[in-house]
RONU-586632 format. One line per field, with one value per residue (C-alpha): residue number from 0; chain; x, y, z. Coordinates in steps of 0.05 Angstrom, whole numbers. Example, Ala and Ser with C-alpha at 12.3 -4.5 7.8 and 13.67 -1.06 7.14 Angstrom:
2
k: [0/1]
c: [A/A]
X: [246/273]
Y: [-90/-21]
Z: [156/143]
***
This chain:
147
k: [0/1/2/3/4/5/6/7/8/9/10/11/12/13/14/15/16/17/18/19/20/21/22/23/24/25/26/27/28/29/30/31/32/33/34/35/36/37/38/39/40/41/42/43/44/45/46/47/48/49/50/51/52/53/54/55/56/57/58/59/60/61/62/63/64/65/66/67/68/69/70/71/72/73/74/75/76/77/78/79/80/81/82/83/84/85/86/87/88/89/90/91/92/93/94/95/96/97/98/99/100/101/102/103/104/105/106/107/108/109/110/111/112/113/114/115/116/117/118/119/120/121/122/123/124/125/126/127/128/129/130/131/132/133/134/135/136/137/138/139/140/141/142/143/144/145/146]
c: [A/A/A/A/A/A/A/A/A/A/A/A/A/A/A/A/A/A/A/A/A/A/A/A/A/A/A/A/A/A/A/A/A/A/A/A/A/A/A/A/A/A/A/A/A/A/A/A/A/A/A/A/A/A/A/A/A/A/A/A/A/A/A/A/A/A/A/A/A/A/A/A/A/A/A/A/A/A/A/A/A/A/A/A/A/A/A/A/A/A/A/A/A/A/A/A/A/A/A/A/A/A/A/A/A/A/A/A/A/A/A/A/A/A/A/A/A/A/A/A/A/A/A/A/A/A/A/A/A/A/A/A/A/A/A/A/A/A/A/A/A/A/A/A/A/A/A]
X: [2214/2174/2199/2200/2211/2239/2237/2287/2302/2332/2347/2365/2351/2413/2458/2476/2408/2343/2330/2287/2279/2212/2211/2163/2151/2113/2104/2132/2080/2091/2043/2054/2048/2079/2104/2147/2175/2209/2242/2312/2341/2380/2442/2441/2476/2444/2482/2469/2395/2406/2440/2375/2339/2362/2366/2296/2278/2315/2275/2212/2216/2248/2185/2137/2160/2183/2253/2250/2206/2250/2300/2269/2249/2288/2296/2312/2330/2312/2352/2371/2427/2489/2540/2507/2489/2564/2583/2550/2561/2633/2645/2666/2699/2677/2714/2682/2673/2597/2588/2634/2582/2528/2552/2564/2491/2465/2523/2493/2418/2434/2473/2406/2363/2353/2374/2381/2408/2408/2402/2409/2345/2326/2294/2238/2230/2226/2176/2140/2201/2216/2142/2150/2217/2193/2122/2159/2208/2145/2106/2160/2176/2100/2112/2162/2134/2077/2117]
Y: [2503/2433/2386/2314/2268/2193/2146/2077/2021/1949/1877/1814/1755/1713/1774/1751/1726/1728/1815/1858/1936/1985/2059/2108/2180/2239/2318/2359/2346/2283/2254/2185/2195/2130/2064/2011/1951/1896/1832/1823/1761/1707/1728/1796/1832/1882/1948/1927/1930/1995/2017/1985/2012/2086/2072/2044/2115/2153/2119/2125/2201/2217/2173/2207/2282/2266/2282/2364/2370/2335/2381/2438/2389/2382/2313/2289/2216/2192/2127/2088/2057/2113/2063/2094/2154/2166/2135/2175/2247/2225/2217/2145/2112/2054/2008/1935/1931/1911/1970/2011/1997/2016/2069/2097/2075/2128/2174/2173/2176/2238/2282/2280/2305/2374/2396/2320/2306/2249/2243/2187/2177/2131/2068/2084/2134/2092/2037/2045/2029/1980/1949/1939/1904/1841/1849/1836/1783/1748/1749/1713/1656/1641/1632/1583/1540/1530/1503]
Z: [2887/2889/2936/2956/3005/2999/3032/3014/3046/3032/3055/3048/3092/3114/3081/3031/3015/2992/2980/2961/2964/2978/2962/2990/2943/2983/2985/3024/3075/3083/3045/3000/2926/2903/2941/2911/2924/2885/2896/2873/2872/2918/2937/2955/3009/3053/3029/2954/2977/3000/2937/2892/2934/2926/2841/2835/2885/2832/2773/2798/2808/2741/2713/2753/2736/2666/2651/2650/2711/2762/2750/2780/2832/2907/2929/2992/2998/3061/3089/3151/3119/3145/3105/3030/3060/3077/3019/2980/3010/3001/3067/3060/3011/2967/2959/2946/2867/2872/2916/2873/2806/2839/2878/2798/2778/2830/2813/2740/2760/2802/2754/2707/2765/2800/2873/2904/2984/3023/3096/3145/3190/3254/3225/3269/3222/3159/3172/3118/3069/3108/3111/3027/3036/3072/3038/2978/3013/3036/2979/2937/3003/2997/2922/2938/2980/2931/2873]
***
């Protein structure tokens, strides 16, 4: 079975504040296949951004492999957000209504895919996804100061 490893990160400056996400999709050898980043807006929390990163990652993986092939691909989501991983894995309850909506979106995307697992990694192992978050925030910040 083919395997992909996806690194996700989300961040908000100010929490809540301007937020962005970063996603790095790699093959099982660690070779980067695709990178994505996206600016989310002005009033997001770090936790909301972390969920949005996973949502973007799952949508991009599905688009990259196609609706049928993705079902036969083993997916490993790696995040430095212990809260996110423990909530998705059912170890922590999702109490906040806005977080519940994001959780449900992840859950619904997860159902459409094949074998998927979520693991927590140290922040030092998530540098590329973090770089993408900061680049998206910096670009938006630079554009805001130009006008």
